[in-house]
N, C-alpha and C positions, 0 to 999 in steps of 0.2 A: 504494500500500500504506500503510495507516494505521500510525502509529508508536505504540509502547507505552512509557509512563513508569511506573516502579515507585517508589513512595514508601515509605520505611521510617523510623520514628522510633526513636531509641535513647537509652539512658543506661546506660553500663557493660554492654554486651552482647557482650563479646569471646567468651564461651562459646557464643553462639548465632549470631553474625553471619555467620561463614564459611559455615555450612550454608545460611543464608537467601540470601546473595548468590549462592552457587553455583546454587541452585535457580531464580534469576531471570535467569540469564545469557542467556536467549533474548530479553530485553527490549532495546529500543533505547536506553534511558536509565534509570539507577538513581540516585535521590537519597536520601541518608541525612541525616535532620534530627536533630541531636544536641542534648541538653541536659545540659551539665555532666559529661560522661564523664571519668573519671580513669584508665581502663584503656586497652587497645589498640584500642578501637573505631575511632578515626580512622585508625590505621595499617592495620587490616584493610580498612576501607572504601576507602581510597586505593589499596591494593595490588590490589584487585579491580576498579579502574576506576570506582568510584562517585563521584558528586559528594558532597562532604561539606560541610554547612553547620551552623552552630551558632546556636541561638536561646535566648532566655530562656524558661524554662518557664512556660506559662500554662494548661496542661491538655492533655489528649489531643486534643480537637477542634481547638483553635488550632494545635497542633504539626503535626498531619497536614495541615491546610489550608495551613500555611506551605510544606509540600512540594509540594502541588498547585499553589500559586501559582508555584512555580519550574519546574514541568513544562512541557515543550514538545511532548509527544506528544499526538495526538488522543485517545488512551485513557490512563486512569490505573488502575493496580493498586496498591491500598494494602494492605500486609501488615506484620505486626509482626516484630521480629527473631527471636522464638522460633517463627515459623511457616516453612513451606517449601512450595514449589510442586512436586509430583511431576510426572514426565514426562507422564502422561496428562492432567493438568490444564493443563500448559503447552501441549500440543497443542490442547486444546479452546479455550483462550484465543486462541491464534494464529488458529484458524479463525474465531472470533467477530469479532475485530477486522478481519479481512480481508473480511468479508461486509458489503457496503453496506446490506443490509437488516436488520442487527442492531438490537436494541433499544438503549435509552440507558443502561442499567445492568443489572448481574447480581449476584444473590446466589450465594455459593459455599457449599456444604456443608462445614462445618469439623469435623474429627475431632480430639479432644484426647487427649493421653497423660497419664495420672496415675500417678506412681510406677512407670513402666515398662509400664503396661497401657493399651491403646487402649480408651476408654470408648464404649459403644454405646447407653447409656440415660441415666438421671438428668436428662433434659432437656438433656444435653450433645451429643447427636447425633440427627439432623443439626442442628447449630447453624448455621443459615443467616445469613451475614453479607454485607452489600452492600459489595463491595470493588472491583469492576470497573465502570468507568463512563466515559462520554465526558466529557472534561475540561470542555467548555463547558456541560455539562448537569448536572454534579454538584458538590456543595459540602458540606464537613463543617460540622455545627453547632458552636456554641461551647461545648459541654458540657465540663466539666473531666474527667469520667469517664463511661463508657457513651456515648461519642460516636456519632453516626450520620451517614451520608451522605444528603443530601437530593438526589434526582434529579428534575429537571424533564423528565419524559418517561416512556416506557414501560420497565418493568423485568421481568426474567425470572430464571430459575434455571439455573445450570450443573449438570452431572451429576457431575463428579469432585471428590474431596475436597481441600480445603486442610488440610495437616497442622499441628497445633499441639502443639509440644513444651513445654508450659507449666510442668509441675510434676514435674521429675525427682526431687526430694527434698522431704521435709516442711519442711526448713529454708527452701528457696526458696519453698515454698508460703506459709509464714508471713510471709516478707518482703513478698510481694504482698498477703497477707491484711491486714496492718497498714496498708499503703499505701492499698489500695482502700477499706477501711472508714473511714479518716480522710478521704479525698477524698469518699466518699459522704456522710459526716456533714456535711462542710463545704458540699457542694453543697445538701443538704437544708436546712441552717441558712440559707444565703443565700436559699433559696426561701421562708423563713418557716415551715418545717414544725416540728412538735414531736414529742417522744417520750414518750408516756404508758404506762400499764399495757398497753394493747392491743398497742402496737408492741413493747414489751420482753418481755412474757410470752406473748403469743399468736402473733405473727408468726413467731418462730423455730420453734415447734412446727408451724405450718402449712407452713413451708418444708421441714422434714424430711419431713412426710407427702407433700408434692408431689413432691419429688425421689425418695424411696425407694419410695413406693407408686404414686401417680398416673403418674409417669414411669418406673416400673419399674426404679429403681436397684438393686433386689434382684437383678436379672439380671446385674449386673456384679460379683457376689460381694462380698468384703470391701471392695474398693475402692469399690464402689457405696455401701456403708454408710458408709464414711469420708467420701466426698464429700457425702452427704446430711447427715451430722452436722456436718461443717465448714461447709457452706452455711448450716445453721441457726445455728451459732455466729457466722458472719459477720453475719447479720442482727441478732442480739442485740448484738454489739459495735458495729455501725454506729449503732444507735439509742441505745446507752449513751453513745457519744461525742457524738451529737447532743444528748442530754439534758445532758451536761456543758457543751457549748458554750452552750446556752441559759441554763443556770444561771450560767455565768460572765458572760454578757451582762447578766443581770438583777441580778447583785450588783455 
């Protein structure tokens, strides 16, 4: 029987971690990779029987790979602390890793909750993320943000949803908003990208149209409108930050 290792990265996740750890209790091994938590994240991890390791933050890709490097199972499931594996998905994962003819990696459909509502459109669902893979076949890239698993082999899709409790309040949304737009700008700056009129004036408008019209965000009611508007604002802010970084460098 193949063993499953779950890898979770954290930073001050006491509000989410208990739910996440409970949902992966079916795994053979759980590894929590932490960066500078000052809350009860370590206490909660240890009390639930997880391995707790601390690393210096170098981005999402390197942090998740640090957990994979410590895993001993033949299979790895990588999830975030604000995600949870419901019973039907746990059963499906268990069947997959027990089958010797399974593929080398699997995308999971992810459903996200925004201000208490499960979102079904806006390009948010089904948000397929590659999270289950054979440890010897998969590796995270080194991206600071928007990291990906690169699998050397065949990949497929699972049927049941991974649940994402990402945005319970607007306050928490804007904490992530600021963090992700900063990291996105820094990553773009490191890649030599620039932010001109097109990026700042046109791309945000196109983003709203894509989320609200093309991806039918209007079907998610007011929350769909909010998501589309905030996604547009995130693009604007990321490129504004990129422009500021470039001007700082040039001066």
